[in-house]
Every structure is written in C-alpha cells, then in structure tokens.
Backbone and ligand atoms as CSV (ligand in chain L), in Angstrom:
chain,resi,resn,atom,element,x,y,z
A,1,UNK,N,N,0.851,-1.172,0.000
A,1,UNK,CA,C,0.000,0.000,0.000
A,1,UNK,C,C,0.891,1.227,0.000
A,2,UNK,N,N,0.615,2.067,-0.931
A,2,UNK,CA,C,1.433,3.274,-0.991
A,2,UNK,C,C,0.837,4.338,-0.064
A,3,UNK,N,N,1.624,5.353,0.205
A,3,UNK,CA,C,1.246,6.376,1.177
A,3,UNK,C,C,-0.087,7.049,0.817
A,4,UNK,N,N,-0.320,7.371,-0.456
A,4,UNK,CA,C,-1.541,8.054,-0.868
A,4,UNK,C,C,-2.775,7.194,-0.589
A,5,UNK,N,N,-2.706,5.887,-0.903
A,5,UNK,CA,C,-3.838,4.993,-0.628
A,5,UNK,C,C,-4.099,4.907,0.873
A,6,UNK,N,N,-3.025,4.823,1.659
A,6,UNK,CA,C,-3.188,4.765,3.109
A,6,UNK,C,C,-3.887,6.026,3.631
A,7,UNK,N,N,-3.444,7.199,3.178
A,7,UNK,CA,C,-4.056,8.452,3.630
A,7,UNK,C,C,-5.532,8.548,3.236
A,8,UNK,N,N,-5.867,8.107,2.031
A,8,UNK,CA,C,-7.269,8.144,1.595
A,8,UNK,C,C,-8.130,7.218,2.447
A,9,UNK,N,N,-7.646,6.006,2.694
A,9,UNK,CA,C,-8.410,5.064,3.517
A,9,UNK,C,C,-8.524,5.554,4.963
A,10,UNK,N,N,-7.434,6.079,5.497
A,10,UNK,CA,C,-7.447,6.574,6.873
A,10,UNK,C,C,-8.405,7.765,7.007
A,11,UNK,N,N,-8.384,8.669,6.016
A,11,UNK,CA,C,-9.274,9.840,6.041
A,11,UNK,C,C,-10.730,9.440,5.957
A,12,UNK,N,N,-11.042,8.477,5.082
A,12,UNK,CA,C,-12.416,8.006,4.962
A,12,UNK,C,C,-12.873,7.335,6.251
A,13,UNK,N,N,-12.004,6.523,6.824
A,13,UNK,CA,C,-12.342,5.841,8.077
A,13,UNK,C,C,-12.596,6.834,9.190
A,14,UNK,N,N,-11.760,7.849,9.284
A,14,UNK,CA,C,-11.931,8.873,10.316
A,14,UNK,C,C,-13.248,9.620,10.135
A,15,UNK,N,N,-13.544,9.971,8.877
A,15,UNK,CA,C,-14.800,10.673,8.588
A,15,UNK,C,C,-15.997,9.803,8.937
A,16,UNK,N,N,-15.950,8.515,8.551
A,16,UNK,CA,C,-17.077,7.613,8.798
A,16,UNK,C,C,-17.324,7.402,10.282
A,17,UNK,N,N,-16.290,7.374,11.080
A,17,UNK,CA,C,-16.494,7.130,12.514
A,17,UNK,C,C,-16.877,8.393,13.276
A,18,UNK,N,N,-16.461,9.563,12.798
A,18,UNK,CA,C,-16.752,10.786,13.554
A,18,UNK,C,C,-18.037,11.477,13.105
A,19,UNK,N,N,-18.555,11.175,11.932
A,19,UNK,CA,C,-19.754,11.854,11.427
A,19,UNK,C,C,-20.974,11.659,12.330
A,20,UNK,N,N,-21.281,10.418,12.751
A,20,UNK,CA,C,-22.461,10.274,13.633
A,20,UNK,C,C,-22.331,11.068,14.928
A,21,UNK,N,N,-21.140,11.138,15.484
A,21,UNK,CA,C,-20.927,11.904,16.721
A,21,UNK,C,C,-21.156,13.390,16.458
A,22,UNK,N,N,-20.656,13.885,15.329
A,22,UNK,CA,C,-20.822,15.295,14.997
A,22,UNK,C,C,-22.292,15.624,14.761
A,23,UNK,N,N,-23.020,14.745,14.092
A,23,UNK,CA,C,-24.452,14.983,13.844
A,23,UNK,C,C,-25.225,14.987,15.155
A,24,UNK,N,N,-24.926,14.037,16.027
A,24,UNK,CA,C,-25.624,13.975,17.324
A,24,UNK,C,C,-25.344,15.213,18.152
A,25,UNK,N,N,-24.133,15.738,18.093
A,25,UNK,CA,C,-23.781,16.923,18.878
A,25,UNK,C,C,-24.512,18.159,18.381
A,26,UNK,N,N,-24.850,18.184,17.095
A,26,UNK,CA,C,-25.532,19.349,16.538
A,26,UNK,C,C,-27.046,19.239,16.598
A,27,UNK,N,N,-27.592,18.120,17.030
A,27,UNK,CA,C,-29.034,17.921,17.072
A,27,UNK,C,C,-29.635,18.657,18.259
A,28,UNK,N,N,-30.436,19.716,18.036
A,28,UNK,CA,C,-30.969,20.506,19.149
A,28,UNK,C,C,-31.890,19.717,20.061
A,29,UNK,N,N,-32.609,18.715,19.549
A,29,UNK,CA,C,-33.533,17.989,20.413
A,29,UNK,C,C,-32.787,17.189,21.468
A,30,UNK,N,N,-31.652,16.624,21.081
A,30,UNK,CA,C,-30.887,15.887,22.075
A,30,UNK,C,C,-30.250,16.823,23.071
A,31,UNK,N,N,-29.833,18.000,22.623
A,31,UNK,CA,C,-29.262,18.980,23.527
A,31,UNK,C,C,-30.311,19.430,24.534
A,32,UNK,N,N,-31.540,19.662,24.061
A,32,UNK,CA,C,-32.600,20.116,24.962
A,32,UNK,C,C,-32.935,19.054,25.998
A,33,UNK,N,N,-32.916,17.765,25.589
A,33,UNK,CA,C,-33.282,16.721,26.539
A,33,UNK,C,C,-32.217,16.545,27.606
A,34,UNK,N,N,-30.985,16.948,27.302
A,34,UNK,CA,C,-29.934,16.844,28.288
A,34,UNK,C,C,-29.976,17.998,29.279
A,35,UNK,N,N,-30.640,19.085,28.925
A,35,UNK,CA,C,-30.688,20.260,29.785
A,35,UNK,C,C,-31.573,19.981,30.992
A,36,UNK,N,N,-31.275,20.614,32.130
A,36,UNK,CA,C,-32.127,20.430,33.302
A,36,UNK,C,C,-33.540,20.944,33.032
A,37,UNK,N,N,-34.511,20.241,33.579
A,37,UNK,CA,C,-35.905,20.625,33.355
A,37,UNK,C,C,-36.217,21.945,34.031
A,38,UNK,N,N,-36.808,22.877,33.296
A,38,UNK,CA,C,-37.254,24.159,33.837
A,38,UNK,C,C,-38.687,24.327,33.378
A,39,UNK,N,N,-39.588,23.740,34.122
A,39,UNK,CA,C,-40.975,23.672,33.676
A,39,UNK,C,C,-41.606,25.039,33.557
A,40,UNK,N,N,-41.212,25.993,34.387
A,40,UNK,CA,C,-41.823,27.323,34.314
A,40,UNK,C,C,-41.437,28.009,33.013
A,41,UNK,N,N,-40.164,27.878,32.610
A,41,UNK,CA,C,-39.708,28.569,31.419
A,41,UNK,C,C,-40.205,27.888,30.151
A,42,UNK,N,N,-40.494,26.591,30.224
A,42,UNK,CA,C,-40.869,25.871,29.025
A,42,UNK,C,C,-42.336,25.443,29.031
A,43,UNK,N,N,-43.120,26.039,29.890
A,43,UNK,CA,C,-44.533,25.699,29.919
A,43,UNK,C,C,-45.155,26.054,28.573
A,44,UNK,N,N,-45.984,25.175,28.038
A,44,UNK,CA,C,-46.577,25.466,26.739
A,44,UNK,C,C,-47.503,26.679,26.820
A,45,UNK,N,N,-47.419,27.504,25.792
A,45,UNK,CA,C,-48.271,28.681,25.753
A,45,UNK,C,C,-49.710,28.247,25.482
A,46,UNK,N,N,-50.634,28.778,26.260
A,46,UNK,CA,C,-52.031,28.421,26.103
A,46,UNK,C,C,-52.602,29.230,24.938
A,47,UNK,N,N,-53.159,28.545,23.975
A,47,UNK,CA,C,-53.761,29.211,22.827
A,47,UNK,C,C,-55.182,29.596,23.199
A,48,UNK,N,N,-55.479,30.867,23.103
A,48,UNK,CA,C,-56.791,31.377,23.457
A,48,UNK,C,C,-57.602,31.593,22.179
A,49,UNK,N,N,-58.770,31.018,22.146
A,49,UNK,CA,C,-59.675,31.212,21.014
A,49,UNK,C,C,-60.493,32.474,21.272
A,50,UNK,N,N,-60.254,33.518,20.480
A,50,UNK,CA,C,-60.933,34.802,20.666
A,50,UNK,C,C,-62.251,34.894,19.911
A,51,UNK,N,N,-62.695,33.823,19.345
A,51,UNK,CA,C,-63.950,33.871,18.605
A,51,UNK,C,C,-65.081,34.265,19.551
A,52,UNK,N,N,-65.831,35.316,19.216
A,52,UNK,CA,C,-66.925,35.718,20.103
A,52,UNK,C,C,-67.958,34.605,20.266
A,53,UNK,N,N,-68.450,34.487,21.503
A,53,UNK,CA,C,-69.490,33.507,21.805
A,53,UNK,C,C,-70.850,34.095,21.453
A,54,UNK,N,N,-71.867,33.302,21.593
A,54,UNK,CA,C,-73.225,33.750,21.280
A,54,UNK,C,C,-73.653,34.915,22.172
A,55,UNK,N,N,-73.121,34.982,23.395
A,55,UNK,CA,C,-73.486,36.074,24.310
A,55,UNK,C,C,-72.675,37.344,24.079
A,56,UNK,N,N,-71.803,37.352,23.064
A,56,UNK,CA,C,-71.045,38.553,22.732
A,56,UNK,C,C,-69.728,38.699,23.470
A,57,UNK,N,N,-69.375,37.745,24.324
A,57,UNK,CA,C,-68.105,37.791,25.027
A,57,UNK,C,C,-67.059,36.982,24.262
A,58,UNK,N,N,-65.811,37.439,24.342
A,58,UNK,CA,C,-64.694,36.701,23.743
A,58,UNK,C,C,-63.587,36.574,24.776
A,59,UNK,N,N,-62.859,35.481,24.702
A,59,UNK,CA,C,-61.794,35.222,25.677
A,59,UNK,C,C,-60.596,36.124,25.404
A,60,UNK,N,N,-60.118,36.748,26.473
A,60,UNK,CA,C,-58.916,37.575,26.378
A,60,UNK,C,C,-57.695,36.805,26.863
A,61,UNK,N,N,-57.867,36.005,27.901
A,61,UNK,CA,C,-56.740,35.266,28.469
A,61,UNK,C,C,-57.220,34.403,29.615
A,62,UNK,N,N,-56.259,33.867,30.350
A,62,UNK,CA,C,-56.616,32.979,31.447
A,62,UNK,C,C,-56.580,33.719,32.778
A,63,UNK,N,N,-57.358,33.219,33.714
A,63,UNK,CA,C,-57.350,33.767,35.071
A,63,UNK,C,C,-55.959,33.593,35.683
A,64,UNK,N,N,-55.315,32.478,35.371
A,64,UNK,CA,C,-53.969,32.229,35.895
A,64,UNK,C,C,-52.997,33.308,35.436
A,65,UNK,N,N,-53.073,33.701,34.163
A,65,UNK,CA,C,-52.181,34.759,33.663
A,65,UNK,C,C,-52.535,36.104,34.282
A,66,UNK,N,N,-53.825,36.363,34.456
A,66,UNK,CA,C,-54.248,37.611,35.108
A,66,UNK,C,C,-53.640,37.708,36.501
A,67,UNK,N,N,-53.746,36.632,37.248
A,67,UNK,CA,C,-53.249,36.658,38.621
A,67,UNK,C,C,-51.720,36.653,38.675
A,68,UNK,N,N,-51.092,35.987,37.722
A,68,UNK,CA,C,-49.629,35.933,37.717
A,68,UNK,C,C,-49.019,37.277,37.337
A,69,UNK,N,N,-49.644,37.973,36.375
A,69,UNK,CA,C,-49.073,39.230,35.870
A,69,UNK,C,C,-49.659,40.468,36.538
A,70,UNK,N,N,-50.810,40.317,37.176
A,70,UNK,CA,C,-51.472,41.475,37.769
A,70,UNK,C,C,-52.405,42.184,36.810
A,71,UNK,N,N,-52.373,41.796,35.560
A,71,UNK,CA,C,-53.264,42.381,34.552
A,71,UNK,C,C,-53.233,41.498,33.311
A,72,UNK,N,N,-54.207,41.689,32.449
A,72,UNK,CA,C,-54.200,41.130,31.100
A,72,UNK,C,C,-54.367,42.291,30.144
A,73,UNK,N,N,-53.655,42.305,29.077
A,73,UNK,CA,C,-53.791,43.386,28.109
A,73,UNK,C,C,-53.498,42.903,26.714
A,74,UNK,N,N,-54.194,43.506,25.753
A,74,UNK,CA,C,-53.937,43.163,24.361
A,74,UNK,C,C,-54.348,44.340,23.489
A,75,UNK,N,N,-53.389,44.841,22.702
A,75,UNK,CA,C,-53.684,45.962,21.810
A,75,UNK,C,C,-54.559,45.545,20.644
A,76,UNK,N,N,-54.372,44.296,20.186
A,76,UNK,CA,C,-55.073,43.849,18.979
A,76,UNK,C,C,-56.257,42.942,19.308
A,77,UNK,N,N,-56.845,43.113,20.480
A,77,UNK,CA,C,-58.012,42.300,20.828
A,77,UNK,C,C,-59.149,42.598,19.857
A,78,UNK,N,N,-59.992,41.631,19.659
A,78,UNK,CA,C,-61.054,41.735,18.649
A,78,UNK,C,C,-61.970,42.943,18.875
A,79,UNK,N,N,-62.152,43.352,20.129
A,79,UNK,CA,C,-63.011,44.511,20.418
A,79,UNK,C,C,-62.237,45.822,20.422
A,80,UNK,N,N,-60.918,45.746,20.352
A,80,UNK,CA,C,-60.073,46.932,20.427
A,80,UNK,C,C,-59.064,46.740,21.549
A,81,UNK,N,N,-58.196,47.733,21.742
A,81,UNK,CA,C,-57.188,47.598,22.793
A,81,UNK,C,C,-57.851,47.524,24.165
A,82,UNK,N,N,-57.397,46.588,24.989
A,82,UNK,CA,C,-58.058,46.366,26.274
A,82,UNK,C,C,-57.024,46.017,27.336
A,83,UNK,N,N,-57.330,46.444,28.563
A,83,UNK,CA,C,-56.537,46.044,29.720
A,83,UNK,C,C,-57.505,45.648,30.824
A,84,UNK,N,N,-57.209,44.528,31.473
A,84,UNK,CA,C,-58.092,43.981,32.514
A,84,UNK,C,C,-57.280,43.786,33.794
A,85,UNK,N,N,-57.868,44.206,34.906
A,85,UNK,CA,C,-57.246,44.006,36.221
A,85,UNK,C,C,-58.308,43.477,37.177
A,86,UNK,N,N,-57.862,42.981,38.311
A,86,UNK,CA,C,-58.790,42.727,39.408
A,86,UNK,C,C,-59.008,44.057,40.117
A,87,UNK,N,N,-60.232,44.329,40.504
A,87,UNK,CA,C,-60.551,45.576,41.196
A,87,UNK,C,C,-59.777,45.620,42.520
A,88,UNK,N,N,-58.930,46.624,42.728
A,88,UNK,CA,C,-58.178,46.698,43.984
A,88,UNK,C,C,-59.085,46.790,45.213
A,89,UNK,N,N,-60.310,47.296,45.030
A,89,UNK,CA,C,-61.238,47.424,46.150
A,89,UNK,C,C,-62.031,46.146,46.393
A,90,UNK,N,N,-62.036,45.225,45.422
A,90,UNK,CA,C,-62.788,43.981,45.539
A,90,UNK,C,C,-62.196,42.974,44.550
A,91,UNK,N,N,-61.331,42.117,45.039
A,91,UNK,CA,C,-60.592,41.204,44.162
A,91,UNK,C,C,-61.484,40.220,43.431
A,92,UNK,N,N,-62.755,40.088,43.869
A,92,UNK,CA,C,-63.686,39.201,43.173
A,92,UNK,C,C,-64.207,39.836,41.885
A,93,UNK,N,N,-64.019,41.136,41.765
A,93,UNK,CA,C,-64.553,41.872,40.629
A,93,UNK,C,C,-63.418,42.239,39.667
A,94,UNK,N,N,-63.737,42.274,38.381
A,94,UNK,CA,C,-62.754,42.664,37.370
A,94,UNK,C,C,-63.095,44.023,36.789
A,95,UNK,N,N,-62.074,44.690,36.288
A,95,UNK,CA,C,-62.230,45.967,35.595
A,95,UNK,C,C,-61.572,45.826,34.236
A,96,UNK,N,N,-62.284,46.209,33.192
A,96,UNK,CA,C,-61.726,46.185,31.836
A,96,UNK,C,C,-61.929,47.556,31.211
A,97,UNK,N,N,-60.853,48.114,30.685
A,97,UNK,CA,C,-60.919,49.429,30.049
A,97,UNK,C,C,-60.241,49.387,28.687
A,98,UNK,N,N,-60.661,50.292,27.829
A,98,UNK,CA,C,-59.944,50.499,26.580
A,98,UNK,C,C,-58.567,51.046,26.954
A,99,UNK,N,N,-57.512,50.381,26.504
A,99,UNK,CA,C,-56.163,50.742,26.950
A,99,UNK,C,C,-55.496,51.806,26.093
A,100,UNK,N,N,-56.225,52.352,25.120
A,100,UNK,CA,C,-55.631,53.391,24.276
A,100,UNK,C,C,-55.848,54.756,24.923
A,101,UNK,N,N,-54.747,55.395,25.298
A,101,UNK,CA,C,-54.811,56.691,25.971
A,101,UNK,C,C,-55.591,57.680,25.120
A,102,UNK,N,N,-56.472,58.422,25.775
A,102,UNK,CA,C,-57.317,59.371,25.053
A,102,UNK,C,C,-56.574,60.654,24.684
A,103,UNK,N,N,-55.337,60.802,25.109
A,103,UNK,CA,C,-54.570,61.984,24.716
A,103,UNK,C,C,-54.073,61.832,23.279
A,104,UNK,N,N,-53.148,60.895,23.057
A,104,UNK,CA,C,-52.626,60.718,21.701
A,104,UNK,C,C,-52.486,59.253,21.314
A,105,UNK,N,N,-53.144,58.371,22.059
A,105,UNK,CA,C,-53.254,56.991,21.594
A,105,UNK,C,C,-52.213,56.001,22.049
A,106,UNK,N,N,-51.355,56.345,22.974
A,106,UNK,CA,C,-50.405,55.352,23.497
A,106,UNK,C,C,-51.150,54.316,24.335
A,107,UNK,N,N,-50.506,53.211,24.613
A,107,UNK,CA,C,-51.106,52.163,25.426
A,107,UNK,C,C,-50.872,52.423,26.906
A,108,UNK,N,N,-51.949,52.482,27.681
A,108,UNK,CA,C,-51.791,52.690,29.123
A,108,UNK,C,C,-51.383,51.384,29.785
A,109,UNK,N,N,-50.716,51.517,30.906
A,109,UNK,CA,C,-50.229,50.367,31.669
A,109,UNK,C,C,-50.782,50.440,33.084
A,110,UNK,N,N,-50.858,49.284,33.733
A,110,UNK,CA,C,-51.339,49.209,35.102
A,110,UNK,C,C,-50.131,49.226,36.028
A,111,UNK,N,N,-50.000,50.287,36.829
A,111,UNK,CA,C,-48.891,50.365,37.781
A,111,UNK,C,C,-49.292,51.215,38.968
A,112,UNK,N,N,-48.905,50.782,40.137
A,112,UNK,CA,C,-49.172,51.502,41.391
A,112,UNK,C,C,-50.656,51.828,41.547
A,113,UNK,N,N,-51.506,50.839,41.279
A,113,UNK,CA,C,-52.954,50.981,41.443
A,113,UNK,C,C,-53.559,52.094,40.600
A,114,UNK,N,N,-52.989,52.352,39.439
A,114,UNK,CA,C,-53.557,53.336,38.512
A,114,UNK,C,C,-53.182,52.930,37.090
A,115,UNK,N,N,-53.972,53.396,36.156
A,115,UNK,CA,C,-53.634,53.216,34.757
A,115,UNK,C,C,-52.791,54.422,34.356
A,116,UNK,N,N,-51.595,54.172,33.886
A,116,UNK,CA,C,-50.659,55.254,33.579
A,116,UNK,C,C,-50.233,55.171,32.123
A,117,UNK,N,N,-50.143,56.327,31.502
A,117,UNK,CA,C,-49.675,56.380,30.119
A,117,UNK,C,C,-48.189,56.721,30.122
A,118,UNK,N,N,-47.373,55.896,29.476
A,118,UNK,CA,C,-45.930,56.140,29.499
A,118,UNK,C,C,-45.493,57.280,28.579
A,119,UNK,N,N,-46.371,57.733,27.710
A,119,UNK,CA,C,-45.934,58.730,26.717
A,119,UNK,C,C,-45.840,60.142,27.297
A,120,UNK,N,N,-46.900,60.615,27.942
A,120,UNK,CA,C,-46.890,61.995,28.460
A,120,UNK,C,C,-47.377,62.072,29.890
A,121,UNK,N,N,-47.538,60.938,30.534
A,121,UNK,CA,C,-47.798,60.936,31.972
A,121,UNK,C,C,-49.238,60.999,32.416
A,122,UNK,N,N,-50.188,60.887,31.521
A,122,UNK,CA,C,-51.587,60.890,31.966
A,122,UNK,C,C,-51.834,59.685,32.868
A,123,UNK,N,N,-52.738,59.892,33.822
A,123,UNK,CA,C,-53.125,58.797,34.708
A,123,UNK,C,C,-54.642,58.728,34.772
A,124,UNK,N,N,-55.122,57.500,34.964
A,124,UNK,CA,C,-56.555,57.241,34.984
A,124,UNK,C,C,-56.860,56.369,36.184
A,125,UNK,N,N,-58.001,56.626,36.801
A,125,UNK,CA,C,-58.409,55.805,37.943
A,125,UNK,C,C,-58.989,54.481,37.439
A,126,UNK,N,N,-59.373,53.632,38.364
A,126,UNK,CA,C,-59.876,52.324,37.980
A,126,UNK,C,C,-61.220,52.389,37.253
A,127,UNK,N,N,-61.936,53.502,37.367
A,127,UNK,CA,C,-63.175,53.635,36.587
A,127,UNK,C,C,-62.915,54.303,35.232
A,128,UNK,N,N,-61.648,54.573,34.928
A,128,UNK,CA,C,-61.287,55.149,33.641
A,128,UNK,C,C,-61.198,56.654,33.635
A,129,UNK,N,N,-61.640,57.319,34.706
A,129,UNK,CA,C,-61.621,58.775,34.703
A,129,UNK,C,C,-60.190,59.311,34.820
A,130,UNK,N,N,-59.981,60.495,34.247
A,130,UNK,CA,C,-58.645,61.110,34.234
A,130,UNK,C,C,-58.325,61.652,35.622
A,131,UNK,N,N,-57.159,61.312,36.141
A,131,UNK,CA,C,-56.703,61.885,37.408
A,131,UNK,C,C,-55.532,62.836,37.184
A,132,UNK,N,N,-54.761,62.610,36.117
A,132,UNK,CA,C,-53.664,63.514,35.743
A,132,UNK,C,C,-53.630,63.629,34.225
A,133,UNK,N,N,-53.537,64.858,33.726
A,133,UNK,CA,C,-53.458,65.111,32.293
A,133,UNK,C,C,-52.071,64.842,31.757
A,134,UNK,N,N,-51.910,65.131,30.493
A,134,UNK,CA,C,-52.699,66.004,29.626
A,134,UNK,C,C,-53.994,65.409,29.067
A,135,UNK,N,N,-54.244,64.124,29.201
A,135,UNK,CA,C,-55.511,63.587,28.698
A,135,UNK,C,C,-56.668,64.263,29.420
A,136,UNK,N,N,-57.765,64.451,28.708
A,136,UNK,CA,C,-58.945,65.086,29.306
A,136,UNK,C,C,-60.168,64.171,29.268
A,137,UNK,N,N,-60.099,63.122,28.444
A,137,UNK,CA,C,-61.242,62.213,28.298
A,137,UNK,C,C,-60.949,60.887,29.003
A,138,UNK,N,N,-61.980,60.264,29.557
A,138,UNK,CA,C,-61.772,58.995,30.271
A,138,UNK,C,C,-61.526,57.823,29.311
A,139,UNK,N,N,-61.029,56.730,29.885
A,139,UNK,CA,C,-60.914,55.470,29.144
A,139,UNK,C,C,-62.266,54.777,29.181
A,140,UNK,N,N,-62.707,54.276,28.045
A,140,UNK,CA,C,-64.017,53.611,27.986
A,140,UNK,C,C,-63.951,52.221,28.626
A,141,UNK,N,N,-64.995,51.857,29.356
A,141,UNK,CA,C,-65.017,50.525,29.976
A,141,UNK,C,C,-65.547,49.458,29.016
A,142,UNK,N,N,-65.171,48.226,29.294
A,142,UNK,CA,C,-65.755,47.055,28.651
A,142,UNK,C,C,-66.445,46.232,29.738
A,143,UNK,N,N,-67.459,45.479,29.348
A,143,UNK,CA,C,-67.988,44.458,30.255
A,143,UNK,C,C,-66.976,43.321,30.304
A,144,UNK,N,N,-66.801,42.750,31.481
A,144,UNK,CA,C,-65.810,41.690,31.648
A,144,UNK,C,C,-66.327,40.669,32.647
A,145,UNK,N,N,-65.954,39.429,32.474
A,145,UNK,CA,C,-66.375,38.376,33.396
A,145,UNK,C,C,-65.381,37.220,33.362
A,146,UNK,N,N,-65.470,36.374,34.360
A,146,UNK,CA,C,-64.691,35.137,34.390
A,146,UNK,C,C,-65.647,33.985,34.122
A,147,UNK,N,N,-65.233,33.092,33.232
A,147,UNK,CA,C,-66.003,31.877,32.970
A,147,UNK,C,C,-65.023,30.710,33.005
A,148,UNK,N,N,-65.071,29.940,34.056
A,148,UNK,CA,C,-64.114,28.838,34.204
A,148,UNK,C,C,-62.720,29.393,34.423
A,149,UNK,N,N,-61.805,29.023,33.547
A,149,UNK,CA,C,-60.414,29.480,33.649
A,149,UNK,C,C,-60.138,30.709,32.797
A,150,UNK,N,N,-61.171,31.235,32.130
A,150,UNK,CA,C,-60.945,32.297,31.154
A,150,UNK,C,C,-61.505,33.636,31.603
A,151,UNK,N,N,-60.836,34.699,31.195
A,151,UNK,CA,C,-61.330,36.066,31.350
A,151,UNK,C,C,-61.958,36.457,30.014
A,152,UNK,N,N,-63.209,36.845,30.072
A,152,UNK,CA,C,-63.973,37.169,28.868
A,152,UNK,C,C,-64.335,38.637,28.842
A,153,UNK,N,N,-64.222,39.241,27.675
A,153,UNK,CA,C,-64.557,40.651,27.499
A,153,UNK,C,C,-65.650,40.757,26.446
A,154,UNK,N,N,-66.618,41.633,26.719
A,154,UNK,CA,C,-67.744,41.800,25.767
A,154,UNK,C,C,-67.258,42.550,24.543
A,155,UNK,N,N,-67.519,41.974,23.389
A,155,UNK,CA,C,-67.050,42.596,22.148
A,155,UNK,C,C,-68.204,43.134,21.310
A,156,UNK,N,N,-69.427,42.759,21.627
A,156,UNK,CA,C,-70.564,43.281,20.846
A,156,UNK,C,C,-71.810,43.337,21.707
L,1,LIG,FE1,FE,-51.086,59.301,26.802
L,1,LIG,FE2,FE,-50.145,61.517,25.784
L,1,LIG,S1,S,-50.653,59.687,24.741
L,1,LIG,S2,S,-50.548,61.107,27.832
C-alpha cells in the first residue's frame, strides 16, 4: 500500500467514525433533553380562542395569567385595545378598560394601582376617569367576566 492509498483510507475511516458523533452533537432535540428541566420557562403557551361567543363575550386570556401578571392586556383584541385588572377594592370583581390613551393613543399600563400612560404621563383611575393630564377624556369601559379558567370581554 502506498502512502496516498493509506491516507485516503485513513481519512475516509476517520470521517465515517466521527460523522455520527458530529451529527448527534448538533441535534438541538438531544441537547434540549440533556438540559435540566425548567418547567416554568418551558410551559406550553395556552392558545386562546378569541372567537366571540353567542353572548357577545370573547376570551382575552386565562385567570392564571391575570393573577400571575397582575393584569391582562392586548392591543389587537377583537373589540379593540383592552386592559383587565382585578378591582383593587374587591378582588372578586374585574375591571376592563380600553387601553388606548385618550390623549394621543399610546397604550396605558397598570402600575401603582392606577392606569398610567408612558408617553406623556396621563393617569386614569380604575373607573377610567382622568386623574392627571394632559388627557382630558376617560378610558371607555368594557364588560368583563370570568367563565371557568378564562377572562372574557364583551365585544358586541
Ligand atoms: Fe397618553 Fe399623551 S398619549 S398622555
């Protein structure tokens, strides 16, 4: 066997034996299964069906997410931008408001027991009325309810 034949056979043998190891190392599913389980970070996202029901309510999210985050909000909800919280005065009751600031249309956020607009500082009380300008008009309310595990908002 001459040197060139030996090198070709040795190179092929090396490639054939190392290829399966290299493929396995690059396979993301095997890498993920080796990782420690983090059920909170990898919990499957719950798909919410927003199709309006016969009573005019549509699901916005889950009660679990409402309680975990302190609010539920969606700019592209079927009825329009909405934010839902538990009433600070009565946790059994929910409050749902149009989340589009009446000043210039930014999305209001729930913080420190008030709806606050991050753009120019307007604040709104839990009934939607303006407590700090520059906004002058209140946020419109939505009807809201809990049905089972879901938070439902009236869309029609
Ligand atoms: Fe909200 Fe201006 S858009 S205060």
